[in-house]
C-alpha positions as CSV (number, residue, x, y, z in Angstrom):
1,M,0.0,0.6,-0.2
2,E,1.3,3.3,-1.1
3,D,0.2,6.6,0.5
4,E,1.4,10.2,-0.8
5,V,4.7,10.3,1.1
6,D,6.0,6.9,-1.0
7,R,4.9,9.1,-4.2
8,L,7.3,12.2,-2.9
9,V,10.0,10.1,-2.2
10,E,10.0,8.5,-5.0
11,A,9.8,11.5,-7.5
12,W,12.6,13.1,-5.4
13,G,14.7,9.9,-5.7
14,R,14.3,9.9,-9.6
15,E,14.6,14.2,-9.6
16,R,17.7,14.0,-6.6
17,P,19.2,10.0,-6.6
18,D,22.4,11.7,-5.0
19,L,20.2,12.4,-1.8
20,D,19.4,10.7,1.1
21,L,15.9,10.6,1.3
22,A,15.3,7.8,4.9
23,P,14.4,11.2,6.7
24,M,11.7,12.2,4.6
25,E,9.9,9.2,4.6
26,V,9.7,9.8,8.3
27,L,9.2,13.4,9.1
28,S,7.2,14.0,6.3
29,R,4.5,11.5,7.6
30,V,4.9,12.8,11.0
31,S,4.4,16.6,9.1
32,R,1.1,15.5,7.6
33,L,-0.3,13.5,10.9
34,A,0.5,17.0,12.7
35,H,-1.7,18.9,9.9
36,H,-4.5,15.8,10.7
37,L,-4.0,16.4,14.6
38,D,-4.0,20.1,13.9
39,V,-7.2,20.1,12.4
40,A,-8.8,17.8,15.0
41,R,-7.8,20.2,17.9
42,R,-9.2,23.2,16.1
43,A,-12.5,21.6,15.7
44,A,-12.3,20.3,19.4
45,F,-11.3,23.6,20.8
46,T,-13.7,25.6,18.2
47,D,-16.8,23.4,20.1
48,H,-15.9,24.4,23.4
49,G,-15.6,28.3,22.6
50,I,-11.6,28.5,22.7
51,E,-8.7,28.6,20.6
52,P,-5.8,26.6,20.8
53,W,-3.5,29.1,23.4
54,E,-6.6,29.4,25.3
55,F,-6.4,25.1,25.8
56,D,-2.8,25.2,26.5
57,V,-3.0,27.8,29.1
58,L,-6.2,26.1,30.8
59,A,-4.9,22.5,30.3
60,A,-1.4,23.7,32.2
61,L,-3.8,25.2,34.8
62,R,-6.0,21.9,35.3
63,R,-3.2,19.1,35.4
64,A,-1.7,21.4,38.3
65,G,-4.8,19.7,40.4
66,A,-6.5,21.5,42.7
67,P,-6.7,24.5,43.5
68,Y,-5.8,24.4,39.7
69,Q,-3.4,27.9,40.0
70,L,0.2,28.7,39.0
71,S,2.6,31.3,39.1
72,P,2.8,33.5,35.9
73,G,6.4,32.2,35.8
74,R,5.4,28.9,36.1
75,L,2.8,29.0,33.1
76,L,5.7,30.6,31.2
77,R,7.5,27.7,31.6
78,E,4.6,24.9,30.8
79,T,3.5,26.6,27.7
80,L,6.8,28.3,26.5
81,V,5.4,31.4,25.5
82,T,7.3,35.2,26.3
83,S,6.3,37.1,29.4
84,G,4.3,39.5,27.9
85,T,2.8,37.2,25.5
86,M,1.5,35.1,28.8
87,T,0.5,38.4,30.2
88,N,-1.6,39.0,27.1
89,R,-3.0,36.0,27.2
90,V,-4.0,35.8,31.2
91,D,-5.4,39.4,30.5
92,R,-7.6,37.9,28.0
93,L,-8.7,34.9,29.6
94,V,-9.6,36.8,33.0
95,A,-11.8,39.0,30.8
96,R,-13.7,35.6,29.8
97,A,-14.1,35.1,33.2
98,L,-11.7,31.5,32.7
99,V,-9.3,32.5,35.0
100,E,-8.8,34.7,37.6
101,R,-5.9,36.5,39.5
102,L,-4.7,36.5,43.1
103,P,-2.7,37.4,45.4
104,D,0.2,35.0,45.9
105,P,0.5,34.4,49.8
106,S,4.0,33.7,49.4
107,D,5.0,36.8,47.8
108,R,3.3,40.2,48.2
109,R,4.0,41.5,44.9
110,G,3.1,38.0,43.3
111,V,0.5,37.1,41.5
112,L,-1.5,33.3,41.1
113,V,-3.5,32.5,38.0
114,R,-6.1,30.3,39.0
115,L,-8.6,28.3,36.9
116,T,-12.1,28.9,37.4
117,D,-15.2,26.5,37.1
118,Q,-16.1,28.4,34.0
119,G,-12.5,27.5,32.8
120,R,-12.4,23.9,34.6
121,A,-15.6,22.7,32.9
122,T,-14.5,24.4,29.4
123,V,-11.2,22.6,29.5
124,D,-12.6,19.4,30.6
125,G,-15.3,19.2,27.8
126,A,-12.8,20.4,25.2
127,L,-10.1,17.8,26.0
128,A,-12.7,15.1,26.2
129,A,-13.7,16.3,22.8
130,L,-10.4,16.3,21.5
131,L,-9.8,12.7,22.5
132,E,-12.8,11.6,21.2
133,L,-11.2,13.4,17.9
134,E,-7.7,11.7,18.3
135,R,-8.5,8.7,18.5
136,P,-9.8,7.6,15.1
137,L,-6.3,8.8,13.7
138,L,-4.7,6.2,16.0
139,A,-7.6,3.6,15.0
140,P,-5.7,1.7,12.0
141,L,-2.7,0.8,14.9
142,A,-3.1,-2.1,17.6
143,A,-2.7,-0.9,21.4
144,K,0.9,-2.4,21.4
145,E,2.1,-0.7,17.9
146,R,0.8,2.5,19.5
147,Q,3.1,1.7,22.6
148,Q,6.1,1.0,20.5
149,L,5.1,4.3,18.3
150,A,4.6,6.4,21.3
151,A,8.3,5.2,22.7
152,L,10.3,5.7,19.2
153,L,8.7,9.4,19.1
154,R,9.7,10.0,22.8
155,R,13.6,8.8,22.0
156,L,12.8,11.3,18.9
157,A,11.2,14.3,21.2
158,L,14.1,13.6,24.1
159,S,17.3,13.8,21.3
160,V,15.8,17.3,20.2
161,E,14.7,18.9,22.8
162,R,17.5,18.5,25.2
163,P,19.7,21.4,25.0
């Protein structure tokens, strides 16, 4: 069975036989799967009235566990954005009543960002919807194959994410 990447690699092999196209066989498929995942994510989030960046912030707070709050610095590390971007994002989420800012009891000048009940319901619904849309993407693989793929992708991700 051939897919579009097989056809691309074959064409490049014909046109550039001097190149090792092995990376393309893996990473072009990863890129195409990422596109399908992005479509699923946007659909799940749109159905819950949020943008992907909003989900990222809300999900970081939800994963923190009760009382679902983090410092802005910790949110920066969790979501990999700049301080200015995070301030803007928190402002917008506060305006939508999805999060609230509270004084940090351990730092008089600091604040904590806490998920509201509405924010928690929103992120919980969006996550459930996302998983329902992601499941069919993995359906062709048996459970053991999914575990193997996850292990291989973890190893690959760690090799590029470590300094």
